[in-house]
C-alpha positions in Angstrom: -9.2 204.9 15.1 -12.7 205.8 14.3 -13.6 205.7 10.5 -16.8 207.2 9.2 -17.6 204.9 5.8 -20.3 206.5 3.4 -21.9 204.3 0.6 -23.5 206.9 -1.7 -26.2 204.7 -3.7 -28.9 205.6 -6.3 -31.9 205.3 -3.6 -29.9 205.9 -0.3 -26.8 207.2 1.3 -25.9 204.8 4.2 -23.1 205.8 6.9 -21.2 203.6 9.2 -18.9 204.7 12.1 -16.4 202.1 12.3 -14.1 201.7 15.6 -11.2 199.7 13.8 -13.1 196.8 12.2 -16.1 197.1 14.0 -19.3 198.8 12.6 -20.8 200.6 15.6 -23.5 202.3 14.2 -25.1 202.8 10.9 -27.8 205.3 9.6 -29.4 206.0 6.1 -30.4 209.3 4.6 -32.3 209.5 0.7 -30.1 210.3 -1.9 -30.9 213.3 -3.8 -28.7 214.3 -6.5 -29.1 218.3 -6.2 -28.3 218.4 -2.6 -25.8 221.2 -1.9 -22.5 221.3 0.5 -24.4 223.2 3.0 -27.3 220.9 2.9 -25.2 217.9 3.7 -23.2 219.6 5.9 -26.1 220.7 8.2 -27.9 217.4 8.0 -24.8 215.7 9.1 -23.9 217.7 11.8 -27.3 217.0 13.1 -27.1 213.2 12.8 -23.7 213.2 14.7 -25.3 215.3 17.3 -28.3 212.6 17.4 -25.8 209.5 17.7 -23.4 211.4 19.9 -20.5 211.5 17.2 -17.8 214.2 18.0 -16.2 215.3 14.7 -12.7 215.4 16.1 -12.4 211.9 17.3 -12.8 210.8 13.5 -9.3 209.6 12.0 -10.6 209.0 8.7 -13.8 209.3 6.1 -13.9 206.9 3.2 -16.4 207.0 0.4 -17.8 205.1 -1.9 -20.2 206.3 -4.8 -22.2 205.4 -7.6 -23.4 208.8 -7.9 -20.8 211.1 -9.3 -22.4 214.4 -9.0 -22.8 213.7 -5.2 -19.2 212.6 -4.3 -17.9 215.9 -4.8 -20.5 217.8 -2.8 -20.1 215.0 0.0 -16.4 215.6 0.0 -16.7 219.3 0.5 -19.1 218.6 3.2 -16.7 216.4 4.9 -14.0 218.6 4.5 -16.0 221.2 6.3 -16.8 219.1 9.3 -13.9 217.1 9.9 -11.0 219.4 8.1 -9.5 216.2 6.1 -9.9 214.7 2.9 -11.9 211.9 2.5 -10.4 208.6 1.1 -12.4 208.2 -2.3 -12.4 204.2 -3.2 -13.6 202.3 -6.3 -13.1 199.7 -8.6 -9.4 200.8 -9.1 -8.5 200.7 -5.7 -6.1 198.0 -4.9 -7.4 194.9 -3.1 -7.2 191.2 -2.8 -10.3 191.1 -5.6 -9.6 191.4 -8.9 -12.3 193.6 -10.8 -11.7 192.5 -14.3 -14.7 195.1 -15.5 -13.7 198.9 -16.3 -17.5 199.0 -16.0 -17.9 197.4 -12.7 -19.7 199.9 -9.9 -18.3 200.5 -6.8 -21.1 199.0 -4.7 -20.5 195.5 -6.6 -16.6 195.7 -6.1 -17.2 196.8 -2.2 -19.2 193.5 -2.3 -16.8 191.2 -3.6 -14.5 192.9 -1.2 -16.2 192.2 1.8 -17.0 188.6 0.7 -13.5 187.9 0.1 -12.1 189.4 3.4 -14.8 187.8 5.6 -15.7 184.4 4.2 -12.2 183.0 2.9 -11.7 179.6 1.4 -14.7 179.0 -0.8 -16.5 180.4 -3.7 -19.3 183.5 -2.8 -22.1 185.2 -4.3 -23.1 188.4 -2.9 -27.0 189.4 -3.8 -27.5 193.2 -3.2 -31.3 193.8 -3.0 -30.7 197.7 -4.0 -31.9 200.1 -6.8 -31.1 197.3 -9.1 -31.1 193.6 -7.9 -27.1 192.3 -8.7 -25.9 188.9 -8.1 -22.1 188.9 -8.0 -19.4 186.0 -7.8 -16.2 185.9 -6.7 -13.5 182.8 -6.5 -11.4 182.0 -3.5 -8.4 183.4 -4.9 -10.3 186.6 -5.6 -10.8 186.5 -9.0 -14.3 188.0 -10.0 -16.1 185.3 -11.9 -19.2 187.5 -13.1 -22.1 189.7 -12.2 -26.0 189.7 -12.9 -28.0 192.7 -12.9 -31.8 192.6 -13.0 -34.4 195.5 -12.1 -34.4 196.0 -8.2 -37.6 194.8 -6.4 -38.8 198.1 -5.1 -37.8 199.8 -8.7 -39.9 196.9 -10.5 -42.7 197.9 -7.9 -42.7 201.7 -8.3 -42.7 201.2 -12.2 -45.9 198.6 -11.6 -47.8 201.3 -9.6 -46.9 204.2 -11.9 -47.9 202.7 -15.0 -51.4 201.1 -14.0 -54.6 202.9 -12.9 -55.9 200.8 -10.1 -52.9 198.8 -8.1 -52.4 200.6 -5.1 -49.1 201.0 -3.6 -48.1 198.2 -1.1 -46.1 197.2 1.9 -43.2 194.6 0.5 -43.8 191.8 3.1 -44.8 188.0 2.7 -48.3 187.7 1.9 -50.4 184.8 3.7 -51.1 182.7 0.5 -49.4 182.3 -2.4 -52.7 182.7 -4.4 -54.4 185.9 -3.5 -58.2 186.9 -3.7 -57.4 190.9 -3.1 -55.0 193.0 -5.0 -52.7 193.7 -2.2 -52.0 190.3 -1.4 -51.8 189.2 -5.2 -49.1 192.1 -5.9 -47.2 190.8 -2.6 -47.1 187.5 -3.8 -46.1 188.6 -7.3 -43.4 190.9 -6.0 -42.0 188.3 -3.2 -42.3 185.0 -4.8 -41.8 186.1 -8.2 -38.3 187.9 -7.1 -37.4 184.9 -4.9 -37.8 182.7 -7.8 -35.5 184.7 -9.9 -32.9 185.0 -7.0 -33.0 180.9 -6.4 -32.9 180.5 -10.1 -29.7 183.0 -10.3 -27.8 180.6 -7.5 -28.7 177.6 -9.1 -27.2 178.7 -12.2 -24.2 180.4 -11.0 -23.4 177.4 -8.8 -23.6 175.2 -12.1 -21.7 177.5 -14.0 -18.9 177.8 -11.6 -19.4 174.0 -10.7 -19.7 174.5 -6.9 -21.8 175.3 -3.7 -21.3 179.0 -3.3 -21.6 180.8 0.2 -24.4 183.1 -0.3 -24.5 186.9 1.3 -27.7 188.8 1.0 -27.4 192.8 1.5 -29.5 195.9 0.5 -32.4 197.4 1.4 -35.1 194.6 1.4 -32.9 191.5 1.8 -34.3 190.9 5.2 -37.8 190.2 3.3 -36.1 187.4 1.0 -33.5 185.9 3.6 -36.2 183.8 5.8 -38.1 182.3 2.7 -35.1 180.5 1.7 -32.3 178.3 2.5 -30.2 179.0 -0.4 -29.2 182.5 1.3 -26.8 181.7 4.2 -26.1 185.3 5.7 -28.3 188.6 5.6 -25.8 191.6 6.3 -27.0 195.0 5.6 -23.9 196.5 6.5 -21.8 194.2 3.9 -21.4 197.2 1.3 -19.8 199.3 4.0 -17.6 196.8 5.3 -16.2 196.1 2.0 -15.6 200.1 1.5 -14.0 200.0 4.8 -11.7 197.3 3.7 -11.1 199.2 0.5 -10.1 202.2 2.4 -8.9 200.9 5.6 -5.0 201.1 4.6 -5.3 204.3 2.4 
């Protein structure tokens, strides 16, 4: 059975077309909190045509969201397109992972669920390079060991640019040198190597606290920038959160 999985985040909405457990196609649109059902309906139909997806082939739609005002709108658009009610998953959805906190976001919970299903038999850290930078840890038995939340890289960069008069917008890429002699290189070094140091520090401190050498997964929009720069990240998977949402809704 084919399923559409939708991850509604603060910055982007990511869609995935799953054929059984395999994500065949993924696409992203910008999150705009005041979209109407008709807007989403039209945009989704256009994207379905682009990727040659026939609505009648879809047997299930799974939604995970951290933007409550968009959840109902998206659900209505899905009902209009597919004539089915989507499966809404969150931290209260039963799985092999114990959320332990009533404040845990759906995206963090999905990250832990995906890691628990895909990388069993050892402790895992999931780094999500999204609007917020999060590091979450789950034990072999599915126990949530804890979470760290810090400002996201792009969020911090946008704040820096908007609060200064002379700092330009930059591309977030590895600079040629750590020490820069022009503004762009200086900023790239600060954003890339500054946050890399934070991420590596998170991993080291978590490993010390749980007394283990955790398997580390990176996901989220700019994870591809950081994965090649450190051997502390073992896998980079942009679809990791979608896979967690799929596991949560697969049997519902």
